[in-house]
C-alpha positions in Angstrom: -275.6 174.6 -46.6 -279.1 173.3 -46.0 -282.2 175.0 -44.7 -282.7 174.9 -40.9 -286.3 175.1 -39.7 -286.6 177.6 -36.8 -289.7 175.9 -35.5 -287.8 172.7 -34.7 -285.3 174.8 -32.6 -288.0 176.7 -30.8 -289.6 173.5 -29.7 -286.5 172.6 -27.8 -286.1 175.8 -25.8 -287.1 175.4 -22.1 -288.8 178.2 -20.1 -285.7 178.3 -17.8 -283.5 179.1 -20.8 -285.9 181.7 -22.1 -286.0 183.4 -18.7 -282.3 183.4 -18.4 -281.9 184.9 -21.9 -284.6 187.5 -21.2 -283.0 188.6 -18.0 -279.6 189.0 -19.7 -281.2 191.0 -22.5 -282.9 193.3 -20.0 -279.6 193.9 -18.2 -277.9 194.6 -21.6 -280.5 197.1 -22.8 -280.3 198.9 -19.4 -276.5 199.3 -19.7 -275.6 203.0 -19.7 -272.8 202.9 -22.2 -270.8 200.7 -24.7 -268.1 199.8 -22.1 -270.7 198.4 -19.8 -272.4 196.5 -22.5 -269.1 194.9 -23.7 -268.4 193.9 -20.1 -271.7 192.2 -19.9 -271.1 190.3 -23.1 -267.8 189.1 -21.8 -269.3 187.6 -18.6 -269.2 183.9 -18.1 -272.9 183.9 -17.5 -273.4 185.3 -21.0 -271.3 182.6 -22.5 -273.4 180.1 -20.6 -276.5 181.3 -22.3 -275.0 180.5 -25.7 -273.6 177.2 -24.5 -276.8 176.1 -22.9 -278.7 177.0 -26.1 -276.4 174.7 -28.1 -276.8 171.9 -25.5 -280.6 172.1 -25.9 -280.5 171.5 -29.6 -281.4 168.0 -30.8 -278.4 165.9 -31.9 -279.3 166.0 -35.6 -278.9 169.8 -35.6 -275.4 169.5 -34.1 -273.9 166.9 -36.4 -272.5 169.4 -38.8 -271.8 173.1 -39.4 -274.9 174.9 -40.6 -272.9 176.9 -43.1 -270.4 174.5 -44.7 -272.0 171.1 -43.6 -268.6 169.8 -42.4 -268.2 167.6 -39.4 -264.9 166.8 -37.8 -262.7 168.0 -40.7 -263.1 171.6 -39.7 -262.9 171.6 -35.9 -265.3 172.5 -33.2 -268.9 173.8 -33.4 -269.5 177.1 -31.5 -272.5 179.3 -31.7 -272.2 182.1 -34.2 -274.1 185.3 -33.8 -275.4 185.8 -37.4 -275.6 189.5 -36.9 -272.3 190.3 -35.1 -272.7 191.4 -31.5 -269.5 193.5 -31.1 -268.9 195.3 -34.3 -269.7 195.1 -38.1 -266.6 195.0 -40.3 -268.7 196.1 -43.3 -269.7 199.4 -41.5 -267.1 201.1 -39.4 -269.8 203.3 -37.8 -271.7 200.3 -36.4 -271.2 199.0 -32.8 -272.6 195.6 -33.6 -276.1 194.2 -33.1 -275.4 193.9 -29.4 -279.2 193.9 -28.5 -279.5 190.6 -30.4 -276.8 188.8 -28.3 -279.4 186.8 -26.4 -281.9 186.3 -29.2 -281.8 182.7 -30.3 -283.1 183.6 -33.7 -279.7 185.3 -34.2 -277.8 182.0 -33.5 -276.3 179.6 -36.0 -274.1 176.6 -35.4 -270.8 177.2 -37.1 -267.5 175.4 -37.2 -264.3 177.3 -36.4 -263.3 177.7 -40.1 -266.7 179.4 -40.9 -266.8 181.4 -37.7 -263.3 182.6 -37.3 -260.9 184.3 -39.8 -258.3 182.0 -41.4 -255.6 182.9 -43.9 -253.8 180.2 -45.9 -251.5 180.2 -48.9 -254.3 179.6 -51.4 -257.4 180.9 -49.7 -258.7 183.1 -46.8 -262.0 183.4 -45.2 -264.1 183.1 -42.0 -267.1 185.1 -40.9 -265.7 186.9 -37.8 -267.7 190.2 -37.7 -268.8 190.3 -41.4 -272.4 191.2 -42.2 -272.7 192.8 -45.6 -276.2 194.0 -46.7 -277.6 194.2 -50.2 -279.4 197.4 -48.9 -276.8 199.0 -46.5 -278.9 202.2 -46.1 -281.5 200.1 -44.3 -279.1 198.7 -41.6 -280.4 198.7 -38.1 -278.2 200.5 -35.5 -280.2 200.4 -32.3 -282.9 198.2 -30.6 -285.5 200.7 -31.7 -284.7 200.1 -35.4 -287.0 197.1 -35.7 -288.5 198.1 -39.0 -285.0 198.5 -40.5 -283.9 195.2 -39.0 -286.9 193.5 -40.7 -286.0 195.1 -44.0 -282.3 194.2 -44.0 -281.3 191.9 -46.8 -278.1 190.0 -45.9 -275.8 189.8 -48.9 -274.7 186.3 -48.1 -276.4 182.9 -47.5 -278.4 182.2 -44.3 -279.4 178.7 -43.2 -282.7 180.1 -41.9 -283.6 181.3 -45.4 -285.6 178.6 -47.2 -284.4 179.8 -50.6 -280.7 180.3 -50.0 -279.6 176.7 -50.1 -280.7 176.3 -53.7 -278.3 179.0 -54.8 -275.2 177.1 -53.8 -273.6 174.9 -56.4 -270.2 173.1 -56.9 -268.0 172.2 -59.8 -266.4 168.8 -60.4 -263.5 169.6 -58.1 -265.7 170.3 -55.2 -265.2 174.1 -55.4 -268.2 176.2 -54.6 -270.0 178.4 -57.1 -273.4 180.0 -57.7 -276.2 178.0 -59.3 -275.8 178.3 -63.1 -279.2 180.0 -63.5 -278.5 182.5 -60.7 -279.1 186.2 -61.2 -276.3 188.8 -60.8 -277.5 189.6 -57.3 -277.7 185.9 -56.4 -274.2 185.3 -57.8 -272.9 188.1 -55.6 -274.6 186.6 -52.6 -273.0 183.3 -53.2 -269.6 184.9 -53.9 -269.8 186.8 -50.6 -270.7 183.6 -48.8 -267.8 181.6 -50.3 -265.4 184.2 -48.8 -267.3 184.8 -45.6 -267.6 181.1 -44.7 -264.3 180.0 -46.3 -266.2 177.5 -48.5 -263.3 177.3 -51.0 -260.8 176.0 -48.5 -258.9 173.0 -49.9 -259.9 170.3 -47.4 -263.7 171.0 -47.6 -263.4 171.1 -51.4 -261.6 167.7 -51.4 -264.3 166.3 -49.2 -267.0 167.5 -51.6 -265.1 165.8 -54.5 -265.2 162.6 -52.5 -269.0 163.0 -52.3 -269.1 163.4 -56.1 -267.1 160.2 -56.6 -269.4 158.3 -54.2 -272.4 159.6 -56.0 -270.9 158.4 -59.3 -270.2 154.9 -57.9 -273.8 154.5 -56.7 -275.3 155.8 -59.9 -273.2 153.3 -61.8 -274.6 150.5 -59.7 -278.1 151.6 -60.5 -277.3 151.7 -64.2 -275.6 148.3 -64.1 -278.4 146.8 -62.1 -275.8 145.9 -59.4 -278.0 145.8 -56.3 -279.8 149.0 -57.3 -282.0 149.2 -54.2 -279.0 149.4 -52.0 -277.5 152.0 -54.2 -280.7 154.0 -54.1 -280.8 153.8 -50.3 -277.2 155.0 -50.1 -278.0 158.0 -52.3 -281.2 158.7 -50.4 -279.2 159.0 -47.2 -276.5 161.1 -48.8 -279.0 163.8 -49.8 -280.7 163.9 -46.4 -280.4 167.3 -44.8 -278.9 165.7 -41.7 -275.9 164.2 -43.6 -272.6 165.9 -44.0 -272.1 167.8 -47.3 -275.6 166.8 -48.4 -276.0 169.9 -50.6 -273.0 168.7 -52.7 -274.6 165.3 -52.9 -277.8 166.9 -54.3 -275.9 169.0 -56.9 -273.9 166.0 -58.1 -276.9 163.7 -58.2 -278.8 166.2 -60.3 -276.4 165.6 -63.1 -278.1 162.1 -63.5 -281.7 163.3 -63.2 -282.6 161.5 -66.4 -282.5 158.2 -64.4 -285.9 157.4 -62.8 -284.4 156.3 -59.5 -282.6 159.7 -59.2 -285.9 161.5 -60.0 -287.5 159.5 -57.2 -284.7 160.4 -54.7 -284.8 164.1 -55.6 -288.6 164.3 -55.9 -288.3 165.5 -59.5 -291.3 165.2 -61.9 
């Protein structure tokens, strides 16, 4: 997972899209009961708002899932409502953050494996309607709970949180883990994220391992003075936030941070 700058998204939103989303939200807020709200959310016009939002995004924000950084290996790329709109599996009394259904700041681009529940022989995961909080007593339940909403601390990683990407680490088999220096709370946050986004699924782990092997190959070229400039350029691209599995590339490259070229790539002193 890499940080996604919200400002870059907001710059792409047209006034026509904003008007459409505002109108839908007004209709949703005015709905007299839960049945009516759910009917609104199932309308084709509602789905069009999420689809059109995705279409407005620049291509570099649509190249990979914002949670797992996978491309084609984990299927399509729908819009995930970060705070679930229909229900919250972590709180049976919650009807979902339905009032945020048309708020673009609640949208994340997610592959099917991250967004939908999947169960395999070795692993299971997928976000579905999960939304655990570190402070569940502060959970917002209605549109008027703005203070509580602002105080909520999601107990899993968020691409919009600048600090979250630094907590995610990987072992030499490509399996996810918390950063070695993480606190107990941060470890729990990462552990929740691994399950919620199915980050330990075998195909994505193997793909990260391939990244590790490629990093090792390029580092050897630098050490052996075998076209080191080309190797440095390759590594520079691999750690770019637009590239697939770039967080894994950063983690594996950090193992060679004693090399000056690696320090340059990672902006280390």
